[in-house]
C-alpha positions as CSV (number, residue, x, y, z in Angstrom):
1,M,14.4,22.9,-3.4
2,D,13.7,22.6,-7.1
3,Q,11.3,19.8,-6.5
4,V,8.3,21.8,-7.7
5,A,10.2,22.8,-10.9
6,D,11.4,19.2,-11.4
7,D,8.0,17.8,-10.8
8,I,6.3,20.3,-13.0
9,D,8.9,20.1,-15.8
10,G,8.9,16.2,-15.6
11,H,5.2,15.9,-15.9
12,A,4.9,18.6,-18.6
13,A,7.6,17.0,-20.6
14,A,5.7,13.7,-20.4
15,G,2.5,15.5,-21.5
16,G,0.9,15.4,-18.0
17,P,-1.4,17.9,-16.4
18,A,1.2,19.7,-14.2
19,D,1.7,22.5,-16.7
20,T,-2.0,23.5,-16.4
21,W,-1.9,23.3,-12.6
22,E,1.0,25.7,-12.5
23,R,-0.7,28.0,-15.0
24,D,-4.0,28.0,-13.1
25,W,-2.6,28.1,-9.5
26,K,-2.4,31.9,-9.5
27,L,-6.1,32.1,-10.6
28,L,-7.3,30.2,-7.5
29,T,-8.0,33.0,-4.9
30,G,-9.3,31.0,-1.9
31,W,-7.4,29.0,0.7
32,K,-5.0,26.6,-1.0
33,R,-1.9,24.4,-0.4
34,W,0.3,22.7,-3.0
35,L,1.4,19.4,-1.4
36,L,3.8,17.1,-3.0
37,L,3.9,13.4,-1.9
38,T,7.3,12.1,-2.8
39,G,7.4,8.5,-4.0
40,A,3.7,8.6,-5.0
41,A,2.0,7.7,-8.3
42,H,-1.4,8.8,-9.5
43,E,-3.0,5.8,-7.8
44,S,-1.4,6.6,-4.5
45,F,-4.4,8.7,-3.4
46,T,-6.9,5.8,-3.8
47,D,-7.7,2.8,-1.7
48,I,-6.4,0.5,-4.5
49,M,-2.8,0.9,-3.4
50,P,-2.9,-1.5,-0.4
51,L,-4.7,-4.0,-2.5
52,A,-2.1,-3.6,-5.3
53,D,0.7,-4.1,-2.8
54,Q,-0.9,-7.4,-1.6
55,L,-1.4,-8.7,-5.1
56,G,2.1,-7.7,-6.2
57,I,0.9,-5.3,-8.8
58,D,3.5,-2.7,-9.7
59,T,1.8,0.8,-9.8
60,G,5.1,2.7,-10.3
61,A,4.9,4.2,-6.8
62,E,7.9,4.0,-4.5
63,L,5.6,4.6,-1.4
64,S,3.8,1.7,0.0
65,G,0.0,1.5,-0.3
66,V,-0.5,1.5,3.5
67,R,1.7,4.5,4.0
68,S,0.1,6.5,1.1
69,L,-3.3,5.7,2.5
70,E,-2.3,6.8,6.0
71,I,-0.9,10.1,4.7
72,T,-3.9,10.8,2.5
73,R,-6.4,10.1,5.3
74,R,-4.4,12.4,7.7
75,Y,-4.2,15.3,5.3
76,V,-7.8,15.1,4.2
77,R,-8.9,15.0,7.8
78,A,-6.8,18.0,8.6
79,F,-8.4,19.9,5.7
80,F,-11.9,19.1,6.9
81,D,-11.1,19.8,10.6
82,L,-9.8,23.2,9.5
83,H,-12.6,24.2,7.3
84,L,-15.6,22.5,8.8
85,L,-14.7,22.4,12.5
86,K,-12.6,25.6,12.5
87,R,-9.7,23.8,14.3
88,A,-6.2,25.0,13.6
89,Q,-4.2,22.4,11.6
90,P,-0.4,23.0,11.8
91,L,0.0,20.0,9.5
92,L,-1.3,22.1,6.6
93,D,1.1,25.1,7.4
94,R,4.5,23.5,7.8
95,P,6.5,20.3,7.2
96,S,5.8,17.4,9.5
97,A,8.5,15.1,11.0
98,R,5.8,12.4,11.1
99,Y,5.2,12.7,7.3
100,P,8.6,13.6,5.7
101,E,7.3,12.4,2.3
102,V,5.0,15.4,2.2
103,K,6.5,18.6,0.9
104,L,4.7,21.9,1.2
105,C,5.4,23.8,-2.0
106,A,5.3,27.3,-3.2
107,P,4.7,27.3,-7.0
108,E,5.3,31.0,-7.1
109,T,9.0,30.5,-6.1
110,K,9.2,26.9,-7.3
111,T,10.4,25.7,-3.9
112,C,9.3,22.9,-1.5
113,E,10.1,22.4,2.1
């Protein structure tokens, strides 16, 4: 369960922004979740990924564009359903068998499940 530590350490060593996310996480006082999408690259959260897959462009992601788009849409919808429609969203509270690539992480303990 050292995935948060590995991810944070890996990005920090490469000069990425993960070190500031970890630093600032404790300053965020409202509702929050730290989700880790395994096999993703920065572009995985955009609609460019399915197009890149079709054109054979290597983005560095292990996750397909169609799958990353499906996951992004589902989790964003769950967020808005929870906060705008006040509908409970278990997807945001615990791991999902339907989306095993998504890990819910606790930066305070540097663990993911």
